[in-house]
C-alpha positions as CSV (number, residue, x, y, z in Angstrom):
1,M,0.0,0.0,0.0
2,Y,2.8,2.5,0.9
3,D,4.5,1.7,-2.4
4,F,1.3,2.7,-4.3
5,L,1.0,6.0,-2.4
6,I,4.6,6.9,-2.7
7,K,4.6,6.1,-6.4
8,E,1.5,8.3,-6.9
9,F,3.3,11.1,-5.0
10,I,6.4,10.7,-7.1
11,D,4.5,10.6,-10.3
12,H,3.0,14.0,-9.5
13,L,6.2,15.5,-8.1
14,T,7.4,18.6,-9.9
15,K,10.7,20.4,-10.0
16,E,9.0,23.3,-8.1
17,D,8.0,20.8,-5.3
18,I,11.7,19.8,-4.9
19,K,12.9,23.4,-5.0
20,H,10.3,24.3,-2.3
21,L,11.1,21.4,0.0
22,A,14.8,22.2,-0.3
23,K,14.2,25.9,0.3
24,T,12.0,25.1,3.3
25,N,15.0,23.3,4.8
26,G,17.5,26.0,4.1
27,I,18.8,24.6,0.8
28,I,18.9,26.8,-2.3
29,L,19.0,24.8,-5.5
30,N,20.0,26.3,-8.8
31,N,18.4,25.2,-12.1
32,K,21.3,22.9,-13.0
33,E,21.0,21.1,-9.7
34,I,17.2,20.8,-10.0
35,N,17.7,19.4,-13.5
36,I,20.1,16.8,-12.1
37,I,18.2,15.9,-8.9
38,Y,14.7,15.7,-10.4
39,P,15.2,12.9,-12.9
40,L,17.4,11.0,-10.5
41,L,14.7,11.1,-7.9
42,K,11.9,10.2,-10.3
43,K,13.7,7.3,-11.7
44,N,15.3,5.9,-8.5
45,W,12.8,6.7,-5.7
46,R,12.5,3.0,-4.8
47,T,16.3,2.8,-4.2
48,F,16.2,5.9,-2.1
49,Y,13.3,4.6,-0.1
50,Y,13.9,0.8,0.2
51,G,17.4,0.2,-0.9
52,N,21.0,1.4,-0.6
53,P,21.4,4.7,-2.5
54,K,25.1,4.9,-1.9
55,K,26.0,4.7,-5.6
56,L,23.4,7.3,-6.5
57,L,24.6,9.6,-3.8
58,E,28.2,9.3,-5.0
59,Q,27.0,10.1,-8.5
60,L,25.1,13.1,-7.3
61,K,28.1,14.3,-5.2
62,E,30.1,14.5,-8.4
63,E,27.5,16.6,-10.2
64,I,26.4,19.3,-7.8
65,N,28.0,21.8,-5.4
66,I,29.5,19.9,-2.4
67,E,27.9,22.2,0.2
68,T,24.5,21.6,-1.5
69,F,25.2,17.9,-1.6
70,N,26.1,17.8,2.1
71,K,22.9,19.6,3.0
72,L,20.8,17.4,0.8
73,E,22.4,14.3,2.2
74,T,21.6,15.4,5.8
75,L,18.0,16.2,4.8
76,Y,17.7,12.7,3.2
77,V,19.0,11.0,6.3
78,Q,16.6,13.0,8.5
79,L,13.6,12.2,6.3
80,K,14.6,8.6,6.0
81,N,14.8,8.2,9.8
82,K,11.4,9.8,10.2
83,L,9.9,7.2,7.8
84,A,11.7,4.3,9.4
């Protein structure tokens, strides 16, 4: 059941939603970063939720500003812990 709800949420997720969530948590994303994060999240949400996203995070770390990455990684861990 959660899988269905999460999939529905992800299917309707927009770049603006990601930008807003980040901004709400003190993270300012530029357009390049949004254009990298958005498809990565849409395509790999199950890995981020259920699996081990280490390889995906390493890929992301190479493609965006390191300070932004560190803030996003911290936010991811916090959100993941809330859902666990």
